C-alpha positions as CSV (number, residue, x, y, z in Angstrom):
1,M,120.4,106.5,117.5
2,R,121.3,109.4,115.2
3,T,124.1,107.4,113.6
4,L,121.8,104.4,113.0
5,R,119.3,106.7,111.3
6,W,121.9,108.1,109.1
7,I,123.0,104.6,108.2
8,L,119.5,103.6,107.4
9,T,118.9,106.3,104.8
10,V,120.6,104.2,102.1
11,P,118.5,101.1,102.7
12,A,115.4,103.3,102.9
13,A,116.0,104.5,99.4
14,L,116.5,100.8,98.2
15,V,113.3,99.8,100.0
16,G,111.5,102.7,98.1
17,F,112.9,101.4,94.8
18,Y,111.8,97.8,95.5
19,L,108.4,98.9,96.7
20,G,107.8,100.5,93.3
21,V,109.1,97.4,91.5
22,F,106.8,95.2,93.7
23,A,103.8,97.4,92.8
24,A,104.5,97.1,89.1
25,V,104.9,93.3,89.2
26,L,101.8,92.9,91.5
27,T,99.7,95.0,89.1
28,Y,100.9,93.0,86.1
29,K,100.4,89.6,87.9
30,V,96.9,90.6,89.0
31,N,96.1,91.3,85.4
32,E,97.3,87.8,84.5
33,W,95.4,86.1,87.3
34,L,92.2,87.8,86.4
35,C,92.4,87.2,82.7
36,P,89.5,85.2,81.3
37,S,90.6,81.8,80.0
38,K,89.4,82.6,76.5
39,Y,92.1,85.3,76.2
40,L,94.9,83.1,77.5
41,V,97.4,82.1,74.8
42,S,100.5,80.2,75.8
43,G,100.1,81.5,79.4
44,M,99.9,85.1,78.4
45,C,96.9,87.3,78.6
46,N,95.8,88.7,75.2
47,A,92.8,90.5,76.4
48,P,92.0,93.9,74.8
49,W,92.8,95.7,78.1
50,S,96.0,93.7,78.8
51,S,98.4,96.1,77.0
52,F,96.9,99.0,78.9
53,V,97.2,97.3,82.2
54,S,100.9,96.5,81.4
55,D,101.6,100.1,80.5
56,L,99.7,101.2,83.7
57,A,101.8,98.8,85.8
58,L,105.0,100.2,84.5
59,A,103.8,103.8,85.0
60,V,102.6,103.1,88.6
61,G,105.8,101.3,89.5
62,S,107.9,104.0,88.1
63,L,106.0,106.8,89.8
64,M,106.3,105.0,93.1
65,C,110.0,104.3,92.7
66,G,110.8,107.9,91.9
67,S,108.7,109.3,94.8
68,L,109.7,106.7,97.4
69,V,113.4,106.8,96.6
70,V,113.3,110.5,97.6
71,L,110.7,110.4,100.4
72,L,111.8,107.4,102.5
73,P,115.4,108.5,103.1
74,T,114.2,112.0,103.9
75,L,111.8,110.6,106.6
76,V,114.6,108.4,108.1
77,A,117.3,111.0,108.2
78,P,117.6,112.8,111.6
79,A,118.5,116.1,110.1
80,L,119.4,118.0,106.9
81,R,116.3,116.6,105.2
82,K,116.2,118.9,102.2
83,K,119.8,117.9,101.5
84,V,119.0,114.3,101.9
85,A,116.1,114.6,99.5
86,F,118.3,116.4,96.9
87,V,121.1,113.7,97.2
88,A,118.5,110.9,97.0
89,Y,116.9,112.5,93.9
90,A,120.2,113.1,92.2
91,L,121.5,109.6,92.9
92,G,118.2,108.3,91.7
93,I,118.6,110.1,88.4
94,V,122.2,108.8,88.0
95,A,121.1,105.2,88.8
96,S,118.3,105.5,86.2
97,I,120.8,106.1,83.5
98,Y,121.2,102.3,83.3
99,W,117.6,101.9,82.2
100,L,118.0,104.6,79.5
101,F,120.7,102.4,77.9
102,H,118.1,99.6,77.7
103,G,115.6,102.0,76.0
104,L,113.3,102.4,78.9
105,W,113.0,106.2,78.7
106,V,109.3,106.4,79.5
107,P,109.6,104.8,83.0
108,V,112.7,106.9,83.7
109,A,110.8,110.0,82.7
110,W,107.9,109.0,85.1
111,A,110.3,108.3,88.0
112,T,112.2,111.5,87.4
113,L,109.0,113.5,87.4
114,S,107.5,111.9,90.5
115,G,110.9,112.1,92.3
116,G,111.2,115.8,91.3
117,L,107.7,116.6,92.5
118,T,108.4,114.8,95.8
119,F,111.7,116.7,96.2
120,W,109.8,120.0,95.5
121,R,107.1,119.1,98.0
122,I,109.6,118.2,100.7
123,G,111.3,121.6,100.1
124,V,107.9,123.4,100.5
125,V,107.1,121.6,103.7
126,M,110.5,122.1,105.2
127,T,110.5,125.8,104.3
128,S,107.0,126.3,105.8
129,R,108.0,124.5,109.0
130,A,111.2,126.5,109.3
131,S,109.2,129.8,109.0
132,G,106.8,128.7,111.7
133,D,103.6,128.4,109.5
């Protein structure tokens, strides 16, 4: 069982990434579905709030990606959770370099921030449990 949990840490990180992507796409699509017909131009919503919702969708998706890529493998791992969180965070940063080359530095910054906060919180929780608090 331990071996299976170690093997599942990688898919858990990928699931975290795709959950964040799904949240962003879902938020964007809900905005399109709820768009009043008077603001629809060539199938795109041009409502005054539409650009805000698009930016919000990207931010929420990025925050979820960064956080879940660190959290889910840590929860799946049978041991060494702080190390797993660090490796997941570091690999997430390395993988996000691809998006930097495409000029998407804002979502990368959001994901890096939320992943870092999740990593920090995991460290705090693991330290307090180890000390018996």
